[in-house]
C-alpha positions as CSV (number, residue, x, y, z in Angstrom):
1,X,85.3,106.7,51.6
2,X,83.7,108.5,54.6
3,X,84.0,112.1,55.6
4,X,85.5,113.2,58.7
5,X,82.1,113.4,60.3
6,X,81.1,110.2,59.2
7,X,83.9,108.3,60.0
8,X,83.9,110.2,63.6
9,X,80.4,108.6,64.2
10,X,81.3,105.0,62.8
11,X,84.5,105.4,65.5
12,X,82.7,106.7,68.6
13,X,84.9,109.7,68.7
14,X,84.7,113.2,68.3
15,X,85.8,115.1,64.6
16,X,88.2,117.3,67.0
17,X,89.7,114.5,68.3
18,X,89.9,113.2,64.7
19,X,91.9,116.2,63.6
20,X,94.2,116.0,66.7
21,X,95.6,112.9,65.9
22,X,95.8,114.0,62.2
23,X,98.2,116.3,63.3
24,X,100.2,114.4,65.6
25,X,100.8,111.9,62.9
26,X,98.8,109.2,64.9
27,X,96.1,108.6,62.1
28,X,96.4,110.6,59.3
29,X,93.5,110.7,56.6
30,X,93.3,108.1,53.6
31,X,92.6,110.9,51.5
32,X,92.7,114.9,51.8
33,X,90.9,116.9,48.7
34,X,93.7,119.2,47.4
35,X,91.2,121.8,46.7
36,X,88.7,121.8,49.8
37,X,91.1,120.4,52.4
38,X,88.3,117.9,53.3
39,X,89.4,114.7,55.1
40,X,88.2,111.3,54.2
41,X,89.1,108.0,55.9
42,X,88.5,104.3,54.9
43,X,86.5,101.8,57.3
44,X,90.1,100.0,57.5
45,X,91.2,102.7,59.5
46,X,88.6,101.9,62.4
47,X,91.3,98.9,63.3
48,X,94.1,101.7,63.7
49,X,91.5,104.0,65.7
50,X,90.2,101.3,68.1
51,X,94.2,100.4,69.1
52,X,94.7,104.3,69.5
53,X,91.7,104.6,71.7
54,X,92.1,101.8,73.4
55,X,95.8,102.1,74.3
56,X,94.9,105.9,75.2
57,X,92.5,104.6,77.7
58,X,94.8,102.3,79.6
59,X,97.2,105.0,80.3
60,X,99.6,104.8,77.7
61,X,100.6,108.7,76.3
62,X,100.1,109.7,72.8
63,X,103.7,109.0,72.1
64,X,103.9,105.7,73.4
65,X,100.8,104.8,71.2
66,X,102.5,106.2,68.2
67,X,105.4,104.0,69.3
68,X,103.1,100.7,69.8
69,X,101.7,101.5,66.9
70,X,104.2,102.3,64.0
71,X,106.3,99.1,65.2
72,X,103.7,97.0,63.7
73,X,103.2,95.2,67.0
74,X,100.9,92.2,66.3
75,X,97.6,91.6,67.5
76,X,98.8,88.8,69.8
77,X,101.6,91.0,71.1
78,X,99.0,93.9,71.5
79,X,96.5,91.9,73.4
80,X,99.3,90.4,75.6
81,X,99.9,94.3,76.6
82,X,96.4,95.0,76.9
83,X,96.1,92.3,79.4
84,X,99.1,93.4,81.2
85,X,97.9,96.8,81.6
86,X,94.8,95.5,82.5
87,X,96.1,93.8,85.0
88,X,98.1,96.6,86.5
89,X,94.5,98.5,86.6
90,X,92.8,95.9,88.4
91,X,95.7,96.0,91.0
92,X,95.2,99.6,91.7
93,X,91.6,99.1,91.8
94,X,92.1,96.4,94.3
95,X,94.5,98.7,96.5
96,X,92.0,101.7,96.2
97,X,89.2,99.3,97.4
98,X,91.3,98.1,100.4
99,X,92.2,101.9,101.2
100,X,88.1,102.4,101.6
101,X,87.8,99.7,103.2
102,X,90.5,101.4,105.7
103,X,89.2,104.4,105.7
104,X,85.4,103.3,106.5
105,X,87.0,101.3,109.5
106,X,88.9,104.5,110.7
107,X,85.9,106.6,110.5
108,X,83.8,103.9,112.5
109,X,86.6,104.0,115.1
110,X,86.3,107.9,114.8
111,X,82.5,108.0,115.3
112,X,82.5,105.4,118.2
113,X,85.3,107.3,120.3
114,X,83.8,108.1,124.1
115,X,81.0,105.5,123.9
116,X,83.0,102.2,122.9
117,X,81.1,99.4,124.0
118,X,83.5,97.2,126.2
119,X,81.6,95.0,127.9
120,X,82.0,92.1,125.8
121,X,85.7,92.1,126.8
122,X,86.9,88.9,128.8
123,X,90.0,88.0,130.5
124,X,90.8,84.3,130.4
125,X,93.9,82.3,129.9
126,X,94.3,80.5,126.9
127,X,95.6,76.8,126.7
128,X,98.7,75.8,124.6
129,X,97.5,74.4,121.1
130,X,99.4,72.4,118.2
131,X,99.6,74.0,115.2
132,X,100.7,73.4,111.4
133,X,101.9,76.8,110.4
134,X,103.7,78.7,107.5
135,X,105.1,82.1,108.0
136,X,106.1,85.3,105.9
137,X,107.0,88.6,106.4
138,X,104.8,91.8,105.9
139,X,106.1,95.5,105.7
140,X,104.1,96.6,108.8
141,X,101.0,95.8,111.0
142,X,99.3,97.6,108.8
143,X,96.0,95.9,107.4
144,X,96.9,96.8,103.6
145,X,100.3,94.9,104.5
146,X,98.5,91.9,106.4
147,X,96.2,91.0,104.0
148,X,97.9,90.5,101.2
149,X,100.5,88.4,102.8
150,X,98.3,86.0,105.1
151,X,95.6,85.2,102.6
152,X,98.1,83.2,100.5
153,X,99.7,82.0,103.3
154,X,96.4,80.3,104.2
155,X,95.6,78.9,100.8
156,X,99.1,77.3,100.6
157,X,98.7,75.8,104.2
158,X,95.5,74.2,103.5
159,X,96.8,72.9,100.3
160,X,99.9,71.1,101.9
161,X,97.9,69.8,104.6
162,X,95.3,68.3,102.3
163,X,98.0,67.0,100.4
164,X,99.8,65.5,103.4
165,X,96.6,63.8,104.8
166,X,97.0,66.1,107.8
167,X,92.9,67.8,108.5
168,X,92.5,70.4,110.7
169,X,91.2,69.6,114.2
170,X,90.5,73.2,115.1
171,X,90.3,76.6,113.7
172,X,92.7,78.8,112.3
173,X,95.2,81.0,114.8
174,X,97.1,83.5,113.0
175,X,99.6,85.8,115.1
176,X,102.4,88.0,114.8
177,X,106.0,89.2,115.9
178,X,108.7,91.7,115.0
179,X,110.6,90.9,112.2
180,X,114.1,90.2,113.2
181,X,115.2,92.4,110.6
182,X,113.6,95.4,111.8
183,X,112.3,98.6,110.3
184,X,108.7,98.3,111.6
185,X,108.5,94.5,109.5
186,X,106.0,91.9,110.8
187,X,106.5,88.0,111.2
188,X,103.2,86.5,110.0
189,X,102.1,83.2,111.4
190,X,99.4,81.4,109.6
191,X,98.8,78.7,111.9
192,X,95.6,76.0,112.1
193,X,95.2,73.6,115.0
194,X,95.9,69.8,113.9
195,X,97.0,66.5,115.6
196,X,100.0,65.8,113.9
197,X,103.7,64.8,115.4
198,X,106.1,68.1,115.8
199,X,108.5,68.9,113.3
200,X,109.5,71.0,110.1
201,X,108.5,69.7,106.4
202,X,106.7,71.3,104.0
203,X,104.7,73.0,106.6
204,X,106.2,73.7,110.7
205,X,104.0,71.9,113.5
206,X,104.7,73.0,116.9
207,X,102.9,73.6,120.3
208,X,101.9,77.4,120.2
209,X,102.2,78.3,123.9
210,X,99.4,79.1,126.9
211,X,98.7,82.6,127.3
212,X,98.5,83.0,131.2
213,X,96.3,86.0,130.8
214,X,94.6,87.3,127.7
215,X,92.1,90.3,127.0
216,X,89.8,88.6,124.6
217,X,86.8,90.0,122.2
218,X,85.0,88.7,119.6
219,X,84.9,90.6,116.1
220,X,82.1,90.0,113.7
221,X,83.0,91.0,110.1
222,X,85.6,90.7,107.4
223,X,89.3,91.4,109.4
224,X,89.8,94.2,106.9
225,X,87.3,96.0,109.3
226,X,88.9,94.8,112.5
227,X,90.3,98.3,113.5
228,X,87.2,99.1,115.8
229,X,86.9,95.9,117.8
230,X,91.0,96.1,118.3
231,X,90.6,99.6,119.5
232,X,87.7,98.8,121.8
233,X,90.4,95.4,123.0
234,X,93.0,98.5,123.6
235,X,90.6,101.0,125.4
236,X,89.4,98.0,127.7
237,X,93.3,96.9,128.5
238,X,94.2,100.4,129.2
239,X,90.9,101.5,131.4
240,X,91.4,98.5,133.4
241,X,95.2,98.6,134.3
242,X,96.6,96.1,132.3
243,X,99.2,96.4,129.3
244,X,99.8,94.3,126.5
245,X,102.4,91.5,126.2
246,X,102.2,91.1,122.4
247,X,100.5,91.4,119.5
248,X,96.9,89.6,119.5
249,X,96.3,86.7,118.3
250,X,93.3,86.1,115.6
251,X,91.6,82.9,116.2
252,X,89.1,82.4,113.2
253,X,85.7,81.0,115.2
254,X,83.4,80.9,111.7
255,X,84.8,81.4,108.1
256,X,81.9,81.2,105.7
257,X,82.6,82.2,102.1
258,X,81.5,86.0,102.6
259,X,84.3,87.5,104.4
260,X,81.5,90.1,106.4
261,X,80.2,87.1,108.4
262,X,83.3,86.0,109.7
263,X,83.5,85.6,113.4
264,X,86.9,86.0,114.6
265,X,88.3,86.0,118.5
266,X,90.8,88.7,119.3
267,X,93.6,87.5,122.1
268,X,95.6,89.9,123.4
269,X,98.3,88.8,125.8
270,X,98.4,91.2,129.2
271,X,100.2,91.4,132.2
272,X,99.1,94.2,135.1
273,X,100.6,97.6,134.5
């Protein structure tokens, strides 16, 4: 047997923590000397200690930890619970990283206020183009709602195109519109240029209408950080007497594996104000 100090060292925990676990009934000593009150533990108890620490570190309360362990959850069931909790934590971390990207984009937009370079904005007409597309609805036009929707749409679209033997013939074109159900929801269209007959199937093939007049600007980098570029475009449109006539299209000119190297043209349909 080990004294409480030795057991604490082997378990990489504090003596104070072991005393607390004893007091709450979560991890009782294997033996308590009736004369001295000293606590003694066995090496076999390290298994329970490991489970207690793992569950606590994953966000379970001590009461929940006790319930899990006292129900004699099997190692396989416990691994399943831990995998689920790990997935929840990874999702939370991904959401936190996405929020951090948006905070950084807002900061860059704030820092560039008053001296945003607009000389790269070009007015041009955009011809009609035939595309294959999949659509879905996002909760809002905020990047944290658009990104998780459009990414999987494109993955599925390219998978379906490959299975159907329909190769892309040009860049991807993402475009948006207000969803019919309202409430700020956005209908997301993930499209790519193709040469194929019009029609509906696993994906829809349609002719995307021409834009008679579009204010365009090229964004370099991940679309998660598009805000400063989009607001540069907005400043130009307002300063030059135009108003927008819909959501900008996003034409993917270059999409290497590193998202920071992406090149995307924003095409905002405009009319004279």
